[in-house]
PQR file with spaces between the fields and no chain letter, atoms N, CA, C, O and H, PARSE charges and radii, in Angstrom:
ATOM       1  N    MET     1     125.291   76.158  148.313 -0.4000 1.5000
ATOM       2  CA   MET     1     125.011   77.635  147.888 -0.0000 2.0000
ATOM       3  C    MET     1     125.809   77.856  146.548  0.5500 1.7000
ATOM       4  O    MET     1     125.317   78.602  145.701 -0.5500 1.4000
ATOM       5  N    ILE     2     126.934   77.285  146.334 -0.4000 1.5000
ATOM       6  CA   ILE     2     127.696   77.642  145.091 -0.0000 2.0000
ATOM       7  C    ILE     2     126.921   76.674  143.994  0.5500 1.7000
ATOM       8  O    ILE     2     126.685   77.072  142.853 -0.5500 1.4000
ATOM       9  H    ILE     2     127.334   76.679  147.022  0.4000 1.0000
ATOM      10  N    THR     3     126.604   75.536  144.405 -0.4000 1.5000
ATOM      11  CA   THR     3     125.922   74.470  143.336 -0.0000 2.0000
ATOM      12  C    THR     3     124.739   75.142  142.878  0.5500 1.7000
ATOM      13  O    THR     3     124.429   75.049  141.690 -0.5500 1.4000
ATOM      14  H    THR     3     126.796   75.213  145.332  0.4000 1.0000
ATOM      15  N    ASN     4     123.922   75.923  143.816 -0.4000 1.5000
ATOM      16  CA   ASN     4     122.592   76.450  143.418 -0.0000 2.0000
ATOM      17  C    ASN     4     122.969   77.597  142.483  0.5500 1.7000
ATOM      18  O    ASN     4     122.264   77.728  141.483 -0.5500 1.4000
ATOM      19  H    ASN     4     124.173   75.998  144.781  0.4000 1.0000
ATOM      20  N    TRP     5     123.946   78.414  142.661 -0.4000 1.5000
ATOM      21  CA   TRP     5     124.300   79.633  141.828 -0.0000 2.0000
ATOM      22  C    TRP     5     124.866   79.166  140.566  0.5500 1.7000
ATOM      23  O    TRP     5     124.748   79.855  139.553 -0.5500 1.4000
ATOM      24  H    TRP     5     124.519   78.307  143.473  0.4000 1.0000
ATOM      25  N    SER     6     125.571   77.864  140.555 -0.4000 1.5000
ATOM      26  CA   SER     6     125.982   77.368  139.239 -0.0000 2.0000
ATOM      27  C    SER     6     124.882   76.964  138.356  0.5500 1.7000
ATOM      28  O    SER     6     124.931   77.232  137.155 -0.5500 1.4000
ATOM      29  H    SER     6     125.667   77.304  141.378  0.4000 1.0000
ATOM      30  N    LYS     7     123.892   76.334  138.878 -0.4000 1.5000
ATOM      31  CA   LYS     7     122.851   75.831  138.056 -0.0000 2.0000
ATOM      32  C    LYS     7     121.964   77.082  137.592  0.5500 1.7000
ATOM      33  O    LYS     7     121.554   77.098  136.431 -0.5500 1.4000
ATOM      34  H    LYS     7     123.852   76.117  139.853  0.4000 1.0000
ATOM      35  N    GLU     8     121.681   78.046  138.396 -0.4000 1.5000
ATOM      36  CA   GLU     8     120.942   79.152  138.109 -0.0000 2.0000
ATOM      37  C    GLU     8     121.560   80.021  137.065  0.5500 1.7000
ATOM      38  O    GLU     8     120.893   80.460  136.128 -0.5500 1.4000
ATOM      39  H    GLU     8     122.014   78.034  139.339  0.4000 1.0000
ATOM      40  N    LEU     9     122.848   80.277  137.220 -0.4000 1.5000
ATOM      41  CA   LEU     9     123.626   81.067  136.413 -0.0000 2.0000
ATOM      42  C    LEU     9     124.125   80.385  135.027  0.5500 1.7000
ATOM      43  O    LEU     9     124.260   81.027  133.985 -0.5500 1.4000
ATOM      44  H    LEU     9     123.391   79.921  137.981  0.4000 1.0000
ATOM      45  N    GLY    10     124.360   79.101  135.149 -0.4000 1.5000
ATOM      46  CA   GLY    10     124.991   78.233  134.037 -0.0000 2.0000
ATOM      47  C    GLY    10     126.407   78.443  133.998  0.5500 1.7000
ATOM      48  O    GLY    10     127.004   78.308  132.931 -0.5500 1.4000
ATOM      49  H    GLY    10     124.250   78.580  135.995  0.4000 1.0000
ATOM      50  N    ILE    11     127.054   78.785  135.131 -0.4000 1.5000
ATOM      51  CA   ILE    11     128.517   78.656  135.283 -0.0000 2.0000
ATOM      52  C    ILE    11     128.908   77.627  135.998  0.5500 1.7000
ATOM      53  O    ILE    11     128.336   77.424  137.069 -0.5500 1.4000
ATOM      54  H    ILE    11     126.569   78.895  135.999  0.4000 1.0000
ATOM      55  N    ASP    12     129.799   76.891  135.630 -0.4000 1.5000
ATOM      56  CA   ASP    12     130.205   75.608  136.290 -0.0000 2.0000
ATOM      57  C    ASP    12     130.905   76.019  137.694  0.5500 1.7000
ATOM      58  O    ASP    12     131.776   76.876  137.842 -0.5500 1.4000
ATOM      59  H    ASP    12     130.263   77.056  134.760  0.4000 1.0000
ATOM      60  N    ARG    13     130.304   75.188  138.705 -0.4000 1.5000
ATOM      61  CA   ARG    13     130.897   75.395  140.040 -0.0000 2.0000
ATOM      62  C    ARG    13     132.326   75.529  140.346  0.5500 1.7000
ATOM      63  O    ARG    13     132.756   76.246  141.249 -0.5500 1.4000
ATOM      64  H    ARG    13     129.596   74.491  138.585  0.4000 1.0000
ATOM      65  N    THR    14     133.088   74.772  139.518 -0.4000 1.5000
ATOM      66  CA   THR    14     134.523   74.795  139.661 -0.0000 2.0000
ATOM      67  C    THR    14     134.992   76.196  139.152  0.5500 1.7000
ATOM      68  O    THR    14     136.012   76.664  139.658 -0.5500 1.4000
ATOM      69  H    THR    14     132.739   74.190  138.784  0.4000 1.0000
ATOM      70  N    THR    15     134.389   76.838  138.277 -0.4000 1.5000
ATOM      71  CA   THR    15     134.601   78.206  137.807 -0.0000 2.0000
ATOM      72  C    THR    15     134.392   79.004  138.835  0.5500 1.7000
ATOM      73  O    THR    15     135.312   79.763  139.139 -0.5500 1.4000
ATOM      74  H    THR    15     133.561   76.458  137.865  0.4000 1.0000
ATOM      75  N    ILE    16     133.368   79.027  139.478 -0.4000 1.5000
ATOM      76  CA   ILE    16     132.886   79.952  140.640 -0.0000 2.0000
ATOM      77  C    ILE    16     133.966   79.679  141.847  0.5500 1.7000
ATOM      78  O    ILE    16     134.465   80.654  142.409 -0.5500 1.4000
ATOM      79  H    ILE    16     132.620   78.410  139.231  0.4000 1.0000
ATOM      80  N    TYR    17     134.252   78.613  142.162 -0.4000 1.5000
ATOM      81  CA   TYR    17     135.230   78.250  143.226 -0.0000 2.0000
ATOM      82  C    TYR    17     136.560   78.931  142.918  0.5500 1.7000
ATOM      83  O    TYR    17     137.184   79.625  143.721 -0.5500 1.4000
ATOM      84  H    TYR    17     133.847   77.821  141.705  0.4000 1.0000
ATOM      85  N    THR    18     136.932   78.650  141.643 -0.4000 1.5000
ATOM      86  CA   THR    18     138.309   79.079  141.269 -0.0000 2.0000
ATOM      87  C    THR    18     138.302   80.705  141.141  0.5500 1.7000
ATOM      88  O    THR    18     139.343   81.275  141.468 -0.5500 1.4000
ATOM      89  H    THR    18     136.426   78.086  140.990  0.4000 1.0000
ATOM      90  N    ARG    19     137.432   81.327  140.782 -0.4000 1.5000
ATOM      91  CA   ARG    19     137.271   82.791  140.773 -0.0000 2.0000
ATOM      92  C    ARG    19     137.247   83.262  142.153  0.5500 1.7000
ATOM      93  O    ARG    19     137.955   84.242  142.383 -0.5500 1.4000
ATOM      94  H    ARG    19     136.586   80.864  140.516  0.4000 1.0000
ATOM      95  N    LEU    20     136.520   82.722  143.204 -0.4000 1.5000
ATOM      96  CA   LEU    20     136.474   83.143  144.488 -0.0000 2.0000
ATOM      97  C    LEU    20     137.855   82.835  145.082  0.5500 1.7000
ATOM      98  O    LEU    20     138.341   83.692  145.820 -0.5500 1.4000
ATOM      99  H    LEU    20     135.944   81.926  143.017  0.4000 1.0000
ATOM     100  N    GLU    21     138.491   81.790  144.860 -0.4000 1.5000
ATOM     101  CA   GLU    21     139.737   81.479  145.551 -0.0000 2.0000
ATOM     102  C    GLU    21     140.897   82.412  144.834  0.5500 1.7000
ATOM     103  O    GLU    21     141.983   82.538  145.399 -0.5500 1.4000
ATOM     104  H    GLU    21     138.096   81.094  144.261  0.4000 1.0000
ATOM     105  N    SER    22     140.663   82.991  143.710 -0.4000 1.5000
ATOM     106  CA   SER    22     141.701   83.843  143.074 -0.0000 2.0000
ATOM     107  C    SER    22     141.458   85.291  143.551  0.5500 1.7000
ATOM     108  O    SER    22     142.188   86.177  143.108 -0.5500 1.4000
ATOM     109  H    SER    22     139.781   82.889  143.250  0.4000 1.0000
ATOM     110  N    GLY    23     140.536   85.563  144.371 -0.4000 1.5000
ATOM     111  CA   GLY    23     140.331   86.772  144.941 -0.0000 2.0000
ATOM     112  C    GLY    23     139.316   87.748  144.381  0.5500 1.7000
ATOM     113  O    GLY    23     139.292   88.947  144.658 -0.5500 1.4000
ATOM     114  H    GLY    23     139.943   84.842  144.730  0.4000 1.0000
ATOM     115  N    TRP    24     138.430   87.085  143.517 -0.4000 1.5000
ATOM     116  CA   TRP    24     137.414   87.799  142.896 -0.0000 2.0000
ATOM     117  C    TRP    24     136.205   88.003  144.009  0.5500 1.7000
ATOM     118  O    TRP    24     135.928   87.112  144.813 -0.5500 1.4000
ATOM     119  H    TRP    24     138.450   86.111  143.291  0.4000 1.0000
ATOM     120  N    SER    25     135.605   89.113  143.971 -0.4000 1.5000
ATOM     121  CA   SER    25     134.472   89.372  144.849 -0.0000 2.0000
ATOM     122  C    SER    25     133.259   88.430  144.402  0.5500 1.7000
ATOM     123  O    SER    25     133.249   87.951  143.268 -0.5500 1.4000
ATOM     124  H    SER    25     135.830   89.837  143.318  0.4000 1.0000
ATOM     125  N    VAL    26     132.354   88.206  145.217 -0.4000 1.5000
ATOM     126  CA   VAL    26     131.162   87.381  144.867 -0.0000 2.0000
ATOM     127  C    VAL    26     130.381   87.995  143.696  0.5500 1.7000
ATOM     128  O    VAL    26     129.811   87.286  142.867 -0.5500 1.4000
ATOM     129  H    VAL    26     132.362   88.596  146.138  0.4000 1.0000
ATOM     130  N    ASP    27     130.374   89.325  143.655 -0.4000 1.5000
ATOM     131  CA   ASP    27     129.728   89.921  142.482 -0.0000 2.0000
ATOM     132  C    ASP    27     130.375   89.691  141.334  0.5500 1.7000
ATOM     133  O    ASP    27     129.703   89.427  140.337 -0.5500 1.4000
ATOM     134  H    ASP    27     130.837   89.901  144.328  0.4000 1.0000
ATOM     135  N    GLU    28     131.749   89.743  141.255 -0.4000 1.5000
ATOM     136  CA   GLU    28     132.547   89.415  140.000 -0.0000 2.0000
ATOM     137  C    GLU    28     132.472   87.994  139.663  0.5500 1.7000
ATOM     138  O    GLU    28     132.304   87.688  138.483 -0.5500 1.4000
ATOM     139  H    GLU    28     132.296   89.957  142.065  0.4000 1.0000
ATOM     140  N    ALA    29     132.571   87.134  140.518 -0.4000 1.5000
ATOM     141  CA   ALA    29     132.508   85.740  140.338 -0.0000 2.0000
ATOM     142  C    ALA    29     131.181   85.217  139.644  0.5500 1.7000
ATOM     143  O    ALA    29     131.155   84.413  138.712 -0.5500 1.4000
ATOM     144  H    ALA    29     132.707   87.383  141.477  0.4000 1.0000
ATOM     145  N    LEU    30     130.088   85.806  140.250 -0.4000 1.5000
ATOM     146  CA   LEU    30     128.735   85.311  139.734 -0.0000 2.0000
ATOM     147  C    LEU    30     128.147   86.173  138.577  0.5500 1.7000
ATOM     148  O    LEU    30     127.218   85.785  137.868 -0.5500 1.4000
ATOM     149  H    LEU    30     130.110   86.459  141.007  0.4000 1.0000
ATOM     150  N    GLY    31     128.735   87.308  138.458 -0.4000 1.5000
ATOM     151  CA   GLY    31     128.287   88.344  137.488 -0.0000 2.0000
ATOM     152  C    GLY    31     129.126   88.331  136.194  0.5500 1.7000
ATOM     153  O    GLY    31     128.727   88.929  135.195 -0.5500 1.4000
ATOM     154  H    GLY    31     129.489   87.623  139.034  0.4000 1.0000
ATOM     155  N    THR    32     130.290   87.649  136.212 -0.4000 1.5000
ATOM     156  CA   THR    32     130.983   87.622  134.830 -0.0000 2.0000
ATOM     157  C    THR    32     130.658   86.304  134.148  0.5500 1.7000
ATOM     158  O    THR    32     130.879   85.171  134.575 -0.5500 1.4000
ATOM     159  H    THR    32     130.614   87.163  137.024  0.4000 1.0000
ATOM     160  N    PRO    33     130.040   86.703  132.902 -0.5600 1.5000
ATOM     161  CA   PRO    33     129.717   85.375  132.137  0.2800 2.0000
ATOM     162  C    PRO    33     131.043   84.687  131.549  0.5500 1.7000
ATOM     163  O    PRO    33     132.137   85.211  131.341 -0.5500 1.4000
ATOM     164  N    ILE    34     130.652   83.428  131.351 -0.4000 1.5000
ATOM     165  CA   ILE    34     131.776   82.667  130.879 -0.0000 2.0000
ATOM     166  C    ILE    34     132.012   82.899  129.510  0.5500 1.7000
ATOM     167  O    ILE    34     131.155   83.356  128.754 -0.5500 1.4000
ATOM     168  H    ILE    34     129.763   83.002  131.520  0.4000 1.0000
ATOM     169  N    ARG    35     133.270   82.563  129.145 -0.4000 1.5000
ATOM     170  CA   ARG    35     133.528   82.995  127.614 -0.0000 2.0000
ATOM     171  C    ARG    35     132.601   82.645  126.586  0.5500 1.7000
ATOM     172  O    ARG    35     132.126   83.446  125.781 -0.5500 1.4000
ATOM     173  H    ARG    35     133.966   82.192  129.759  0.4000 1.0000
ATOM     174  N    LYS    36     132.345   81.350  126.643 -0.4000 1.5000
ATOM     175  CA   LYS    36     131.467   80.775  125.682 -0.0000 2.0000
ATOM     176  C    LYS    36     130.538   79.613  126.270  0.5500 1.7000
ATOM     177  O    LYS    36     130.927   78.845  127.149 -0.5500 1.4000
ATOM     178  H    LYS    36     132.732   80.699  127.297  0.4000 1.0000
ATOM     179  N    ARG    37     129.263   79.569  125.687 -0.4000 1.5000
ATOM     180  CA   ARG    37     128.299   78.467  126.132 -0.0000 2.0000
ATOM     181  C    ARG    37     128.442   77.501  125.004  0.5500 1.7000
ATOM     182  O    ARG    37     128.127   77.820  123.858 -0.5500 1.4000
ATOM     183  H    ARG    37     128.947   80.194  124.973  0.4000 1.0000
ATOM     184  N    ILE    38     128.958   76.210  125.343 -0.4000 1.5000
ATOM     185  CA   ILE    38     129.159   75.269  124.427 -0.0000 2.0000
ATOM     186  C    ILE    38     127.748   74.283  124.536  0.5500 1.7000
ATOM     187  O    ILE    38     127.396   73.786  125.606 -0.5500 1.4000
ATOM     188  H    ILE    38     129.214   75.952  126.275  0.4000 1.0000
ATOM     189  N    VAL    39     127.128   74.121  123.459 -0.4000 1.5000
ATOM     190  CA   VAL    39     125.979   73.300  123.439 -0.0000 2.0000
ATOM     191  C    VAL    39     126.279   72.169  122.488  0.5500 1.7000
ATOM     192  O    VAL    39     126.688   72.278  121.332 -0.5500 1.4000
ATOM     193  H    VAL    39     127.414   74.525  122.590  0.4000 1.0000
ATOM     194  N    ILE    40     125.974   70.910  123.251 -0.4000 1.5000
ATOM     195  CA   ILE    40     126.148   69.657  122.474 -0.0000 2.0000
ATOM     196  C    ILE    40     125.047   68.948  122.268  0.5500 1.7000
ATOM     197  O    ILE    40     124.174   68.820  123.126 -0.5500 1.4000
ATOM     198  H    ILE    40     125.641   70.821  124.190  0.4000 1.0000
ATOM     199  N    GLU    41     124.995   68.361  120.953 -0.4000 1.5000
ATOM     200  CA   GLU    41     123.717   67.414  120.822 -0.0000 2.0000
ATOM     201  C    GLU    41     124.253   66.148  120.828  0.5500 1.7000
ATOM     202  O    GLU    41     125.285   65.843  120.230 -0.5500 1.4000
ATOM     203  H    GLU    41     125.705   68.465  120.256  0.4000 1.0000
ATOM     204  N    TYR    42     123.464   65.275  121.600 -0.4000 1.5000
ATOM     205  CA   TYR    42     123.871   63.806  121.598 -0.0000 2.0000
ATOM     206  C    TYR    42     122.413   63.086  121.907  0.5500 1.7000
ATOM     207  O    TYR    42     121.606   63.360  122.795 -0.5500 1.4000
ATOM     208  H    TYR    42     122.626   65.523  122.085  0.4000 1.0000
ATOM     209  N    ASN    43     122.352   62.178  120.983 -0.4000 1.5000
ATOM     210  CA   ASN    43     121.038   61.279  120.996 -0.0000 2.0000
ATOM     211  C    ASN    43     119.677   62.243  120.737  0.5500 1.7000
ATOM     212  O    ASN    43     118.593   62.006  121.268 -0.5500 1.4000
ATOM     213  H    ASN    43     123.007   61.955  120.261  0.4000 1.0000
ATOM     214  N    ASP    44     119.889   63.190  119.972 -0.4000 1.5000
ATOM     215  CA   ASP    44     118.772   64.106  119.664 -0.0000 2.0000
ATOM     216  C    ASP    44     118.454   65.055  120.781  0.5500 1.7000
ATOM     217  O    ASP    44     117.384   65.658  120.699 -0.5500 1.4000
ATOM     218  H    ASP    44     120.771   63.383  119.540  0.4000 1.0000
ATOM     219  N    VAL    45     119.278   65.287  121.875 -0.4000 1.5000
ATOM     220  CA   VAL    45     119.046   66.094  122.925 -0.0000 2.0000
ATOM     221  C    VAL    45     120.166   67.242  122.897  0.5500 1.7000
ATOM     222  O    VAL    45     121.351   66.959  122.717 -0.5500 1.4000
ATOM     223  H    VAL    45     120.147   64.797  121.942  0.4000 1.0000
ATOM     224  N    SER    46     119.758   68.437  123.069 -0.4000 1.5000
ATOM     225  CA   SER    46     120.722   69.488  123.064 -0.0000 2.0000
ATOM     226  C    SER    46     120.863   70.088  124.418  0.5500 1.7000
ATOM     227  O    SER    46     119.851   70.553  124.942 -0.5500 1.4000
ATOM     228  H    SER    46     118.796   68.668  123.215  0.4000 1.0000
ATOM     229  N    LYS    47     122.073   70.135  125.083 -0.4000 1.5000
ATOM     230  CA   LYS    47     122.324   70.727  126.374 -0.0000 2.0000
ATOM     231  C    LYS    47     123.587   71.452  126.457  0.5500 1.7000
ATOM     232  O    LYS    47     124.448   71.165  125.625 -0.5500 1.4000
ATOM     233  H    LYS    47     122.895   69.757  124.658  0.4000 1.0000
ATOM     234  N    THR    48     123.820   72.314  127.301 -0.4000 1.5000
ATOM     235  CA   THR    48     125.049   72.849  127.475 -0.0000 2.0000
ATOM     236  C    THR    48     126.101   71.826  127.978  0.5500 1.7000
ATOM     237  O    THR    48     125.754   70.816  128.590 -0.5500 1.4000
ATOM     238  H    THR    48     123.120   72.546  127.976  0.4000 1.0000
ATOM     239  N    ILE    49     127.399   72.114  127.701 -0.4000 1.5000
ATOM     240  CA   ILE    49     128.451   71.337  128.377 -0.0000 2.0000
ATOM     241  C    ILE    49     128.189   71.101  129.779  0.5500 1.7000
ATOM     242  O    ILE    49     128.319   69.977  130.265 -0.5500 1.4000
ATOM     243  H    ILE    49     127.681   72.935  127.204  0.4000 1.0000
ATOM     244  N    TYR    50     127.800   72.178  130.500 -0.4000 1.5000
ATOM     245  CA   TYR    50     127.663   72.002  132.023 -0.0000 2.0000
ATOM     246  C    TYR    50     126.476   71.181  132.312  0.5500 1.7000
ATOM     247  O    TYR    50     126.573   70.406  133.263 -0.5500 1.4000
ATOM     248  H    TYR    50     127.695   73.091  130.106  0.4000 1.0000
ATOM     249  N    GLU    51     125.380   71.219  131.658 -0.4000 1.5000
ATOM     250  CA   GLU    51     124.295   70.407  131.916 -0.0000 2.0000
ATOM     251  C    GLU    51     124.677   68.812  131.662  0.5500 1.7000
ATOM     252  O    GLU    51     124.271   67.912  132.397 -0.5500 1.4000
ATOM     253  H    GLU    51     125.300   71.849  130.885  0.4000 1.0000
ATOM     254  N    TRP    52     125.389   68.641  130.687 -0.4000 1.5000
ATOM     255  CA   TRP    52     125.775   67.172  130.310 -0.0000 2.0000
ATOM     256  C    TRP    52     126.690   66.722  131.511  0.5500 1.7000
ATOM     257  O    TRP    52     126.579   65.626  132.059 -0.5500 1.4000
ATOM     258  H    TRP    52     125.719   69.372  130.090  0.4000 1.0000
ATOM     259  N    ALA    53     127.603   67.684  131.858 -0.4000 1.5000
ATOM     260  CA   ALA    53     128.632   67.437  132.899 -0.0000 2.0000
ATOM     261  C    ALA    53     128.004   67.069  134.152  0.5500 1.7000
ATOM     262  O    ALA    53     128.474   66.122  134.782 -0.5500 1.4000
ATOM     263  H    ALA    53     127.693   68.575  131.412  0.4000 1.0000
ATOM     264  N    ASP    54     126.901   67.766  134.633 -0.4000 1.5000
ATOM     265  CA   ASP    54     126.196   67.402  135.696 -0.0000 2.0000
ATOM     266  C    ASP    54     125.408   66.018  135.618  0.5500 1.7000
ATOM     267  O    ASP    54     125.359   65.225  136.558 -0.5500 1.4000
ATOM     268  H    ASP    54     126.519   68.536  134.121  0.4000 1.0000
ATOM     269  N    GLU    55     124.817   65.834  134.419 -0.4000 1.5000
ATOM     270  CA   GLU    55     124.049   64.630  134.249 -0.0000 2.0000
ATOM     271  C    GLU    55     125.088   63.428  134.234  0.5500 1.7000
ATOM     272  O    GLU    55     124.778   62.384  134.807 -0.5500 1.4000
ATOM     273  H    GLU    55     124.857   66.478  133.656  0.4000 1.0000
ATOM     274  N    LEU    56     126.200   63.539  133.652 -0.4000 1.5000
ATOM     275  CA   LEU    56     127.159   62.471  133.293 -0.0000 2.0000
ATOM     276  C    LEU    56     128.078   62.343  134.684  0.5500 1.7000
ATOM     277  O    LEU    56     128.540   61.222  134.899 -0.5500 1.4000
ATOM     278  H    LEU    56     126.452   64.388  133.186  0.4000 1.0000
ATOM     279  N    GLY    57     128.328   63.220  135.479 -0.4000 1.5000
ATOM     280  CA   GLY    57     129.172   63.201  136.572 -0.0000 2.0000
ATOM     281  C    GLY    57     130.644   63.373  136.099  0.5500 1.7000
ATOM     282  O    GLY    57     131.517   62.876  136.810 -0.5500 1.4000
ATOM     283  H    GLY    57     127.952   64.130  135.305  0.4000 1.0000
ATOM     284  N    ILE    58     130.980   63.994  135.025 -0.4000 1.5000
ATOM     285  CA   ILE    58     132.084   64.351  134.379 -0.0000 2.0000
ATOM     286  C    ILE    58     132.356   65.871  134.370  0.5500 1.7000
ATOM     287  O    ILE    58     131.523   66.647  133.903 -0.5500 1.4000
ATOM     288  H    ILE    58     130.271   64.398  134.447  0.4000 1.0000
ATOM     289  N    PRO    59     133.517   66.286  134.885 -0.5600 1.5000
ATOM     290  CA   PRO    59     133.731   67.822  134.906  0.2800 2.0000
ATOM     291  C    PRO    59     133.568   68.228  133.435  0.5500 1.7000
ATOM     292  O    PRO    59     133.955   67.578  132.464 -0.5500 1.4000
ATOM     293  N    ALA    60     132.886   69.495  133.429 -0.4000 1.5000
ATOM     294  CA   ALA    60     132.813   70.161  131.986 -0.0000 2.0000
ATOM     295  C    ALA    60     134.052   70.381  131.345  0.5500 1.7000
ATOM     296  O    ALA    60     134.204   70.297  130.126 -0.5500 1.4000
ATOM     297  H    ALA    60     132.572   70.023  134.217  0.4000 1.0000
ATOM     298  N    GLY    61     135.030   70.691  132.241 -0.4000 1.5000
ATOM     299  CA   GLY    61     136.347   71.101  131.621 -0.0000 2.0000
ATOM     300  C    GLY    61     136.981   69.691  130.930  0.5500 1.7000
ATOM     301  O    GLY    61     137.599   69.761  129.868 -0.5500 1.4000
ATOM     302  H    GLY    61     134.906   70.759  133.231  0.4000 1.0000
ATOM     303  N    THR    62     136.802   68.602  131.523 -0.4000 1.5000
ATOM     304  CA   THR    62     137.203   67.434  130.849 -0.0000 2.0000
ATOM     305  C    THR    62     136.534   67.116  129.669  0.5500 1.7000
ATOM     306  O    THR    62     137.125   66.791  128.640 -0.5500 1.4000
ATOM     307  H    THR    62     136.300   68.545  132.386  0.4000 1.0000
ATOM     308  N    LEU    63     135.177   67.207  129.791 -0.4000 1.5000
ATOM     309  CA   LEU    63     134.432   67.158  128.405 -0.0000 2.0000
ATOM     310  C    LEU    63     134.931   68.084  127.286  0.5500 1.7000
ATOM     311  O    LEU    63     135.141   67.656  126.151 -0.5500 1.4000
ATOM     312  H    LEU    63     134.697   67.471  130.627  0.4000 1.0000
ATOM     313  N    ASP    64     135.116   69.373  127.640 -0.4000 1.5000
ATOM     314  CA   ASP    64     135.617   70.280  126.745 -0.0000 2.0000
ATOM     315  C    ASP    64     136.945   69.816  125.980  0.5500 1.7000
ATOM     316  O    ASP    64     137.098   69.717  124.763 -0.5500 1.4000
ATOM     317  H    ASP    64     134.946   69.721  128.562  0.4000 1.0000
ATOM     318  N    ILE    65     137.822   69.570  126.950 -0.4000 1.5000
ATOM     319  CA   ILE    65     139.149   69.018  126.519 -0.0000 2.0000
ATOM     320  C    ILE    65     139.058   67.858  125.519  0.5500 1.7000
ATOM     321  O    ILE    65     139.602   67.906  124.416 -0.5500 1.4000
ATOM     322  H    ILE    65     137.698   69.650  127.939  0.4000 1.0000
ATOM     323  N    ARG    66     138.371   66.853  125.941 -0.4000 1.5000
ATOM     324  CA   ARG    66     138.224   65.624  125.050 -0.0000 2.0000
ATOM     325  C    ARG    66     137.571   65.990  123.671  0.5500 1.7000
ATOM     326  O    ARG    66     137.979   65.525  122.606 -0.5500 1.4000
ATOM     327  H    ARG    66     137.929   66.814  126.837  0.4000 1.0000
ATOM     328  N    ILE    67     136.529   66.857  123.784 -0.4000 1.5000
ATOM     329  CA   ILE    67     135.922   67.235  122.406 -0.0000 2.0000
ATOM     330  C    ILE    67     136.921   68.149  121.652  0.5500 1.7000
ATOM     331  O    ILE    67     137.029   67.960  120.440 -0.5500 1.4000
ATOM     332  H    ILE    67     136.197   67.234  124.649  0.4000 1.0000
ATOM     333  N    ARG    68     137.570   68.998  122.165 -0.4000 1.5000
ATOM     334  CA   ARG    68     138.624   69.845  121.489 -0.0000 2.0000
ATOM     335  C    ARG    68     139.648   68.986  120.844  0.5500 1.7000
ATOM     336  O    ARG    68     140.100   69.289  119.740 -0.5500 1.4000
ATOM     337  H    ARG    68     137.482   69.151  123.149  0.4000 1.0000
ATOM     338  N    ARG    69     140.026   67.943  121.477 -0.4000 1.5000
ATOM     339  CA   ARG    69     141.064   66.917  121.018 -0.0000 2.0000
ATOM     340  C    ARG    69     140.664   66.119  119.953  0.5500 1.7000
ATOM     341  O    ARG    69     141.494   65.350  119.469 -0.5500 1.4000
ATOM     342  H    ARG    69     139.659   67.697  122.374  0.4000 1.0000
ATOM     343  N    GLY    70     139.295   66.177  119.407 -0.4000 1.5000
ATOM     344  CA   GLY    70     138.722   65.312  118.494 -0.0000 2.0000
ATOM     345  C    GLY    70     138.060   64.012  118.875  0.5500 1.7000
ATOM     346  O    GLY    70     137.920   63.114  118.045 -0.5500 1.4000
ATOM     347  H    GLY    70     138.620   66.802  119.800  0.4000 1.0000
ATOM     348  N    TRP    71     137.710   63.918  119.948 -0.4000 1.5000
ATOM     349  CA   TRP    71     136.943   62.787  120.464 -0.0000 2.0000
ATOM     350  C    TRP    71     135.624   62.954  119.926  0.5500 1.7000
ATOM     351  O    TRP    71     135.189   64.099  119.805 -0.5500 1.4000
ATOM     352  H    TRP    71     137.824   64.647  120.622  0.4000 1.0000
ATOM     353  N    SER    72     134.949   61.994  119.596 -0.4000 1.5000
ATOM     354  CA   SER    72     133.415   61.932  119.355 -0.0000 2.0000
ATOM     355  C    SER    72     132.688   62.192  120.565  0.5500 1.7000
ATOM     356  O    SER    72     133.168   61.848  121.645 -0.5500 1.4000
ATOM     357  H    SER    72     135.303   61.064  119.695  0.4000 1.0000
ATOM     358  N    VAL    73     131.671   62.716  120.493 -0.4000 1.5000
ATOM     359  CA   VAL    73     130.781   63.065  121.560 -0.0000 2.0000
ATOM     360  C    VAL    73     130.447   61.695  122.599  0.5500 1.7000
ATOM     361  O    VAL    73     130.445   61.697  123.830 -0.5500 1.4000
ATOM     362  H    VAL    73     131.281   62.995  119.616  0.4000 1.0000
ATOM     363  N    ALA    74     130.202   60.674  121.772 -0.4000 1.5000
ATOM     364  CA   ALA    74     129.867   59.358  122.395 -0.0000 2.0000
ATOM     365  C    ALA    74     131.184   58.804  123.316  0.5500 1.7000
ATOM     366  O    ALA    74     131.138   58.267  124.422 -0.5500 1.4000
ATOM     367  H    ALA    74     130.204   60.673  120.772  0.4000 1.0000
ATOM     368  N    ARG    75     132.213   59.074  122.595 -0.4000 1.5000
ATOM     369  CA   ARG    75     133.410   58.734  123.335 -0.0000 2.0000
ATOM     370  C    ARG    75     133.680   59.633  124.582  0.5500 1.7000
ATOM     371  O    ARG    75     134.107   59.181  125.645 -0.5500 1.4000
ATOM     372  H    ARG    75     132.251   59.510  121.696  0.4000 1.0000
ATOM     373  N    ALA    76     133.432   60.770  124.385 -0.4000 1.5000
ATOM     374  CA   ALA    76     133.826   61.871  125.336 -0.0000 2.0000
ATOM     375  C    ALA    76     132.865   61.679  126.722  0.5500 1.7000
ATOM     376  O    ALA    76     133.205   61.925  127.879 -0.5500 1.4000
ATOM     377  H    ALA    76     133.086   61.137  123.522  0.4000 1.0000
ATOM     378  N    PHE    77     131.753   61.241  126.316 -0.4000 1.5000
ATOM     379  CA   PHE    77     130.569   60.975  127.412 -0.0000 2.0000
ATOM     380  C    PHE    77     130.824   59.516  127.975  0.5500 1.7000
ATOM     381  O    PHE    77     130.183   59.254  128.992 -0.5500 1.4000
ATOM     382  H    PHE    77     131.477   61.041  125.376  0.4000 1.0000
ATOM     383  N    THR    78     131.508   58.698  127.569 -0.4000 1.5000
ATOM     384  CA   THR    78     131.530   57.299  128.041 -0.0000 2.0000
ATOM     385  C    THR    78     132.761   56.993  128.516  0.5500 1.7000
ATOM     386  O    THR    78     132.743   56.027  129.279 -0.5500 1.4000
ATOM     387  H    THR    78     132.029   58.911  126.742  0.4000 1.0000
ATOM     388  N    LYS    79     133.901   57.515  128.316 -0.4000 1.5000
ATOM     389  CA   LYS    79     135.296   57.225  128.721 -0.0000 2.0000
ATOM     390  C    LYS    79     135.709   57.559  130.116  0.5500 1.7000
ATOM     391  O    LYS    79     136.860   57.333  130.490 -0.5500 1.4000
ATOM     392  H    LYS    79     133.916   58.299  127.696  0.4000 1.0000
């Protein structure tokens, strides 16, 4: 169920889990937008960081940290 909400709303499932575990109501957890939608272009394809994370099997937070630390997109996606 959370995975479906995650995909439909564009909110990482970990974010939803964390919000609920922190005492947020379901309405708050699902209705509060994430702070920013990061779009990454790689091999001429643009996707949100969450879409790339799902495709690559790497948590979105991990990708975000790698890129903010200056890693190239190719390195962030393959290490």
